[in-house]
Structures are given as C-alpha cells and as structure tokens.
N, C-alpha and C positions, 0 to 999 in steps of 0.2 A: 769558363766563358759564360757571360750573362745571356739570358734568354730574351731580354728586352732589346728592342732595336737600339743600336748605337747612335748617339747624337752625330750629326753630320760632321762635326769637327773631328771626332774620333774615327769615323769611317774614312775621312780624308787621309788620316795618318796611315791607314792600311793601304790606301791607293798609292800614296807616295812610296811606301815600301815596295809595293807591287811593281811600280814603274821604274824603280832604280836598277833592278836586275843585279845588284851587287850588295854585299854586306855593308851595313852602316851602323854606327853607334847610336845610342839613344839620344845623346846630345846633338849629333849632326842631323838626326831625323827630326828632332824638335825644331831646329833652326830651319831646315828645309820646309817642313810643314807649317812653320810659323805658329807652333802650338807650345804650351807650357811643357817643360820636361816631365813633370809629374803626370800629366795626362798621357804623354807618349809612353812613359814607363808602364802606366796602367793598361794601356792597349796592348803593349808587348807582353805583359804578364797574362792578360786575359786570353790572348791568342797564341800563347807559347806552343801549343800543340801543333800549330801550323807553321812554326818558325824554326829555322836552323840558327843555332848560336855558335859563334866561334870568336876566339880572341885574335885580334889583329893589332900588332904593335901595342899590346897590353890593354887594349880596349875591347870590351864585350860588344860584338857586332851581331846584327840580326839580318836575316834574309828569309824569303819565303822558302819553305821546305820542299814543296812539290810544285812543279810547273802547272799541274792540274788546278791548284788553288788560284794561281795567277790567271789561268785561262777562264776560270769561273768569274773572277773579279772583272776581267776585261770583256766579258760577254755583254753584248749590247743591252740585253734585258736587265742584267744585274746593275750595269752602269745607270740605266734610266731609273731603276727602282731606288738606287742610292742618291740620285739627283746630281750625278757628275758627268763630266765630259773629259776624256783623256787629254784633250788639248789644254784644258785648264790645269790639270794636274801636272802635265809636262811643262807647262808655262811656269808654274810655281817652282818646279825643280830648276829650270833654266835660270829663272830670276835669282835663285839662291846661289847657283854657281857663278853667275855674272857678278854678284856682289862679292863673293869670295875672291875671285880672280882680279876684278877691276876696280873695286871701291878702295878708297884710301884707308 
C-alpha cells in the first residue's frame, strides 16, 4: 500500500467496494465505479490486505475483509476527508445497476 494519498478516483473505487456489501469482480467494479480496469486492479492489489478474495462462477471477486474497515470508511470524518458523500457513491451504484437491467 502506498503512503501517498490516493487520487480521488482511486478512493472512489474503495468506497464503491465498501457500499456494495457483496463480492464483485474487478471488471464489474470498474464498470460500476466508471474507472479503467487497470486502475481498479491497481487499487485492489494495493489494498489486498483489507480485501477478501473468492472465486464466484470462475471469476475472482473481492469484498472488504473486515466490517471495521467498512465502518472506518463510512465514518463521517473519513468521508469528509476523502471528499465524498455516500449518497453520491450509492447513486453511482444505482445508475450502473439501472443501465445493466434496463438499457438496451
């Protein structure tokens, strides 16, 4: 894990993973966070000590390892320092699911 602060786009990836509460593949996380797959994989690699990895239907999926890490990320002070609001993050997740289920 890098000691320099993460760019906001990479921090957003962690927050999407935090809010999903379910394992997700790198590709699906990239689509949901609207970030390049390479950036998402780099974040997953950098933060692997905090992530649980499991294969679901042949795909490597990731989820947060400890609920305490989720609690830390969702803490109001942490959110403010990161410059995020959970409403925005959950909105991005909802938009992605809407596109998946209802777009042609």
